C-alpha positions in Angstrom: -54.2 54.1 -3.4 -50.8 55.6 -2.2 -49.2 55.1 1.0 -49.2 57.2 4.0 -46.2 59.3 2.7 -48.0 60.7 -0.1 -51.2 61.5 1.9 -50.4 64.7 3.7 -49.6 68.4 3.0 -46.9 66.1 3.3 -47.0 64.1 0.2 -45.5 64.8 -3.2 -42.4 66.5 -3.0 -41.8 65.0 0.6 -41.8 61.6 1.0 -43.3 60.3 -2.0 -40.8 57.6 -3.9 -40.1 58.7 -7.3 -41.0 56.7 -10.4 -39.3 53.1 -10.1 -39.0 49.9 -11.8 -37.0 46.7 -11.4 -33.4 47.8 -9.9 -30.9 47.5 -12.5 -26.9 47.6 -11.6 -24.7 47.3 -14.9 -21.3 45.7 -14.4 -18.8 47.3 -12.1 -15.4 48.5 -13.4 -14.3 48.5 -16.9 -16.9 49.1 -20.1 -20.0 47.5 -19.9 -22.2 46.5 -23.1 -24.2 49.6 -22.9 -21.2 51.7 -23.9 -20.0 53.5 -20.5 -17.9 52.7 -17.7 -19.2 52.4 -14.0 -17.0 53.2 -10.8 -18.4 52.4 -7.2 -17.6 55.7 -5.2 -17.5 57.1 -1.8 -17.4 60.7 -0.6 -17.7 62.7 2.6 -20.9 65.0 3.3 -20.1 66.7 6.4 -19.8 63.8 8.9 -21.5 61.4 6.5 -20.0 58.7 4.1 -22.2 59.0 0.9 -22.2 56.4 -1.9 -22.8 56.5 -5.8 -22.3 55.1 -9.1 -20.1 57.1 -11.6 -21.1 56.7 -15.0 -18.3 57.6 -17.0 -18.9 58.1 -21.2 -16.8 56.3 -23.5 -15.0 59.6 -24.5 -14.0 60.4 -21.1 -11.3 63.1 -21.5 -12.6 66.4 -19.6 -16.1 65.7 -20.1 -18.8 67.7 -18.2 -20.6 66.0 -15.2 -23.9 66.0 -13.6 -24.7 65.0 -9.9 -28.2 63.4 -9.8 -30.3 64.6 -6.8 -32.7 62.1 -5.9 -36.7 62.3 -5.2 -38.4 62.2 -2.1 -38.5 59.0 0.1 -35.6 56.5 0.1 -33.9 56.4 -3.3 -30.7 55.1 -4.5 -28.7 54.2 -7.5 -31.0 51.2 -8.3 -34.0 53.6 -8.9 -34.8 52.8 -12.6 -36.3 56.2 -13.3 -32.9 58.0 -12.1 -30.8 55.4 -13.7 -32.6 56.0 -17.0 -32.4 59.5 -16.8 -28.4 59.2 -15.9 -28.0 56.8 -19.0 -29.3 59.4 -21.1 -27.0 61.9 -20.0 -23.8 59.6 -20.1 -24.8 58.5 -23.8 -24.5 62.1 -24.6 -21.2 62.5 -22.9 -22.1 63.4 -19.7 -20.2 61.9 -16.7 -23.2 61.3 -14.0 -22.9 60.9 -10.4 -25.8 58.7 -9.6 -26.4 58.8 -5.9 -27.7 56.8 -3.2 -29.9 59.4 -1.3 -28.5 59.6 2.5 -29.8 56.8 4.4 -30.7 54.9 1.1 -28.3 52.1 -0.4 -24.8 52.3 0.9 -25.0 56.2 2.2 -24.9 56.9 5.7 -27.5 59.2 7.5 -31.2 59.4 7.6 -33.3 60.7 4.9 -36.3 60.8 7.0 -34.9 63.8 9.3 -32.7 65.6 6.5 -34.1 69.0 5.8 -33.6 70.6 2.1 -30.3 72.2 3.3 -28.9 68.9 4.3 -29.7 67.5 0.9 -28.3 70.4 -0.9 -25.3 70.0 1.1 -24.9 66.2 0.1 -25.5 67.4 -3.7 -22.4 70.1 -3.5 -20.2 67.2 -1.8 -21.1 65.4 -5.0 -20.1 68.4 -7.0 -16.7 68.7 -5.2 -16.1 64.8 -6.2 -16.7 65.4 -9.8 -14.5 68.6 -10.1 -11.6 66.9 -8.8 -12.0 63.6 -10.9 -9.2 63.6 -13.8 -11.5 62.9 -16.7 -14.1 65.6 -15.7 -14.0 69.2 -16.6 -14.4 71.3 -13.2 -15.8 74.0 -14.9 -18.7 72.1 -16.3 -20.2 70.3 -13.3 -23.8 70.8 -12.4 -27.1 69.5 -10.8 -29.9 67.2 -12.1 -32.7 67.5 -9.7 -35.3 64.8 -10.1 -39.0 65.6 -8.5 -37.9 66.6 -5.0 -34.6 66.9 -6.0 -35.8 69.8 -8.1 -36.5 71.6 -5.2 -33.1 70.9 -3.7 -31.2 71.9 -6.7 -31.7 75.5 -6.8 -31.0 76.0 -3.2 -27.7 74.1 -3.6 -26.6 76.1 -6.8 -27.2 79.3 -4.9 -24.6 78.3 -2.3 -21.7 78.2 -4.7 -20.2 79.6 -7.7 -19.0 76.2 -8.6 -22.2 75.0 -10.2 -22.1 75.3 -14.1 -25.6 74.4 -14.8 -29.0 73.3 -13.3 -31.5 70.9 -14.7 -34.9 70.3 -13.0 -36.8 67.4 -13.8 -40.3 67.5 -12.6 -39.7 69.7 -9.9 -42.2 72.2 -8.9 -41.2 76.0 -8.8 -44.4 76.7 -6.5 -44.3 76.6 -2.6 -43.9 73.6 -0.8 -47.6 73.9 0.9 -49.1 74.8 -2.7 -47.5 71.7 -4.4 -48.6 69.4 -1.5 -52.3 70.7 -1.3 -52.6 70.3 -4.9 -51.1 67.0 -5.3 -53.3 65.9 -2.3 -56.5 67.1 -4.2 -55.5 65.1 -7.4 -54.8 62.0 -5.2 -58.3 62.3 -3.8 -60.1 62.8 -6.9 -58.0 59.7 -8.4 -59.4 57.6 -5.5 -62.9 58.4 -7.0 -63.9 60.9 -4.3 -66.7 63.2 -5.0 -65.8 66.8 -4.8 -67.2 67.5 -1.4 -65.1 64.7 -0.2 -62.0 65.9 -1.7 -62.8 69.1 0.0 -63.1 67.4 3.4 -59.7 65.4 2.7 -58.3 68.9 2.1 -59.6 70.0 5.3 -57.8 67.2 7.0 -54.7 68.5 5.3 -55.1 71.8 6.5 -55.3 70.6 10.3 -52.2 68.6 9.5 -50.6 71.9 8.4 -51.9 73.7 11.4 -50.5 70.8 13.9 -47.2 71.6 12.2 -47.0 75.5 13.4 -49.6 75.5 16.5 -48.9 72.0 17.9 -52.6 71.5 18.2 -52.8 67.7 18.1 -56.3 67.5 19.2 -57.7 69.0 16.2 -55.8 67.1 13.8 -56.4 63.8 15.8 -60.3 64.6 15.8 -60.2 65.2 12.2 -58.4 62.6 11.2 -60.7 60.1 13.6 -63.8 61.4 11.6 -62.0 60.6 8.3 -61.6 57.0 9.4 -65.4 56.9 9.7 -66.0 58.3 6.5 -66.3 56.9 2.9 -62.7 58.2 2.3 -61.4 56.2 5.3 -58.8 54.6 3.0 -57.3 58.4 2.4 -57.5 59.2 5.9 -55.3 56.3 6.8 -52.7 57.5 5.0 -52.3 60.4 7.5 -49.7 60.0 10.5 -51.4 58.6 13.3 -48.8 59.8 16.1 -47.1 62.9 17.1 -44.0 61.2 17.3 -43.1 60.0 13.6 -40.4 61.6 12.0 -42.1 62.7 9.2 -43.4 65.8 11.1 -39.8 66.9 12.1 -38.9 66.9 8.2 -42.2 68.7 7.7 -41.6 71.5 10.0 -38.3 72.1 8.3 -39.7 72.3 4.6 -43.2 73.5 5.3 -42.6 77.2 4.0 -40.1 76.6 1.8 -40.4 78.4 -1.7 -37.8 77.7 -4.5 -38.1 81.0 -6.5 -35.6 83.0 -4.2 -32.9 80.6 -4.9 -33.8 80.3 -8.8 -33.6 84.0 -8.9 -30.0 84.2 -7.8 -28.6 81.6 -10.4 -26.6 82.8 -13.1 -25.7 79.8 -14.7 -27.7 77.9 -17.4 -31.1 76.3 -16.4 -33.3 73.6 -17.9 -36.8 73.0 -16.5 -38.5 70.1 -17.7 -42.2 68.8 -17.2 -44.8 66.4 -18.3 -47.9 68.2 -19.2 -50.3 65.4 -17.6 -48.4 65.9 -14.2 -50.7 68.9 -13.7 -53.2 66.3 -12.9 -50.6 64.3 -10.6 -47.8 65.6 -8.5 -46.9 69.2 -9.8 -49.0 72.4 -10.8 -47.2 72.6 -14.2 -49.0 75.7 -15.6 -48.6 77.7 -12.3 -44.8 76.5 -11.9 -44.2 77.6 -15.5 -45.9 80.9 -14.9 -44.0 82.0 -12.0 -40.8 80.8 -13.2 -41.0 82.3 -16.5 -42.1 85.7 -14.8 -39.3 85.5 -12.3 -36.4 84.9 -14.9 -37.9 87.7 -16.9 -37.7 90.2 -14.2 -34.1 89.8 -13.7 -33.5 89.6 -17.4 -32.3 85.9 -17.5 -31.6 84.7 -20.6 -29.9 81.3 -20.3 -32.5 79.2 -19.6 -35.3 77.0 -21.1 -38.5 75.9 -19.8 -40.2 72.7 -21.5 -43.2 71.2 -21.1 -43.6 67.8 -23.0 -47.3 66.7 -24.2 -48.7 63.3 -23.4 -46.6 62.5 -20.6 -46.7 62.7 -17.0 -44.4 63.1 -13.8 -41.8 60.3 -15.1 -41.9 61.7 -18.6 -42.2 58.3 -20.1 -44.1 57.4 -23.0 -47.1 56.0 -21.7 -47.1 53.0 -24.4 -43.3 52.0 -24.3 -42.4 53.1 -21.0 -39.2 54.6 -22.2 -38.3 58.1 -21.6 -40.1 60.1 -24.1 -38.2 61.2 -27.3 -39.4 64.8 -27.0 -37.8 64.8 -23.5 -34.5 63.3 -24.8 -34.3 65.9 -27.6 -35.0 68.7 -25.3 -32.0 67.8 -23.0 -29.6 67.2 -26.2 -30.4 70.4 -27.7 -30.3 72.4 -24.5 -26.9 70.5 -23.6 -25.5 71.1 -26.9 -26.3 75.0 -26.8 -25.2 75.7 -23.1 -23.0 72.8 -21.5 -22.0 69.6 -23.7 -20.0 71.0 -26.3 -18.1 74.0 -24.9 -17.9 76.0 -21.7 -21.1 77.6 -20.4 -21.7 81.0 -21.6 
């Protein structure tokens, strides 16, 4: 059973932790045995000092650069999923800023109260850092959003003309509310609930959503209390028990978020990657693809690719080896060679 932070309307793209495994830190300074160098860096985002590992490829003369936008919850450079993706990029000749999300690792701030605009500002601060680095081509610095970071990436890119490309990995393009209700239903079904019980969980989720807009705590509290007396009480226990928890502040700031208007503003190359099996987990994959395809076609955008990798889920890992799926790595390589890695973006 997932924890409280996944249990809401609330869940998926908001406070769920990105896929993780054991923390790994390559050797600092110099070239490590994996074929790239690592610099421990600090940079400013408004009043905060943020921290990251800067991974530099062996060939480090005016290479492209990418800022990793971490997923939801607390996540830093030791997140195995984020590091595996960063390493896949650096081995393809891309310098990567593997960030400590604000309030995580060595970064200042508090991710629990940061809204998407705050996180977009952090991402753009990372872009500025890379653009000033002597080994990085300032005209080929982009964003790589992971999970919730895939919501933040288009918002950040729409605020500047200094982002050269955007990669969205497992980030939904439906609204925040749609994504979280879909994931809540999937969570309930995986918990073994019957379909009528799934609907009861979603009803509780709706009262949580209503509380965000109406402030009617009594209705939500009563629905949660009934859930605690039901056969699905373990799910109900995951819903916040107090109106004073900081998650409510975050949720009010993002509950109406729709990424599509920001995607429509982007002229730079875009790559969007999903795992086919994520449809039963975090992301409404088919609907996300349908909407984004329609949106891009409606404005005549051509420099984009949307790829759904069969047989893998949200983390895009091979279910047997647990390594990033070869088809995922191949999709990044081909797109990058066409749009970013070998030449300036068209």
